[in-house]
N, C-alpha and C positions, 0 to 999 in steps of 0.2 A: 205150428211154425209156418211162417210165411216167407218165401224166398222170392226176391225180385232181382233182375239183372239189368244193368244199363251199360252201354258202350259209349265211351267218349274218347275219340281219337284212337289211341292204341291201348287204352286202359278199360278193362272190364271190371265193373264193380258188382259184387254179389252181396246183396243186403239180406241179412237174416233177422227176422223179428219173432219174438216169443221164445219158445223152448227149442234149443238146438240139441237134438238127441237123435236116436236111431230112427225115429219115425220119418225123418227127412233125408235119410241116407241116399235114396235113389235120386231124388230131385237135386240134391247137392252134388252128387257124383256126376250126374248128367251136365249140370252147369259148369263144373270144372272140366269135364271131358270136352264140351263145346269150346271152352276158352283155349284149351290145349290144341285143339284141332284147327282153330282159326288163326291163320298166319298174320292177320292184322293185329291180333292181341299180343302185346309185349309185356303187359303188367296186369296182374289180377289183384284186386283189393277185396278183402273179405270184411265188409262193414258190419260190425257187431253192436252198433249203437243201440238198437232196439231189441237185442237178444237179452232175455231175462234169465236164462238158465242154460248151462252147458254141462254135459256129462262125459264120461270116459269114451263113449262111442263117438261123440263129436270130436274129442281130442284126436282119436284115431283117424277120423275123416280129414281133419286138418293136416295131420302128418302125411296122409296119402296125397292130399291135394298139393302139398309142398313138393313131395317126391315127383309127382306127375308134371307140375309146372317147371321145376328146375331141370328135370330131365328133358323137357322140350325147349329149354333156353329162355323161359319166361320167368319174370320175377313175381313174387307173391308176398303180400303183407297183410297184416291184420290192422284194422282201423277201428277206433272208438269203443274198445271194450270198456265196460263200466261195472261197478258194483261187484256182485258175486262172480260174474263172468271174468272180470279182470283178475280177481283173486285166484280163481281156478287156473287161469293161464299162468299166473305168477308161480303158484305152487308147483305146477307141472314144468316150470322152467322154460316155457315157450319163448321167452324173450331171447334165449340162446339160439333158437331155431328160426324165428321169424322177426322181421321188423314189426314192432307193435307201436302204433301211434295213437 
């Protein structure tokens, strides 16, 4: 898994590439923690365009990131899921919890 971050204005985009699973939990948690702590960030976008796989631990990480962001008054959304990743998010009814584009 490769994780990159980019800040544009008040939007922080976290891009995930490859397998989104427990092996990336520390790096992902730190990226979200930094976004929550940064007063300039108002919106967090989780870009899953290049994510090829997502498991239950990643779903849990997404839920925690939502809780942390909304608790800090920041919006969070998921962008560009495709293929199996999109199917897993749909099966887990994440469209009820996140804006998914």
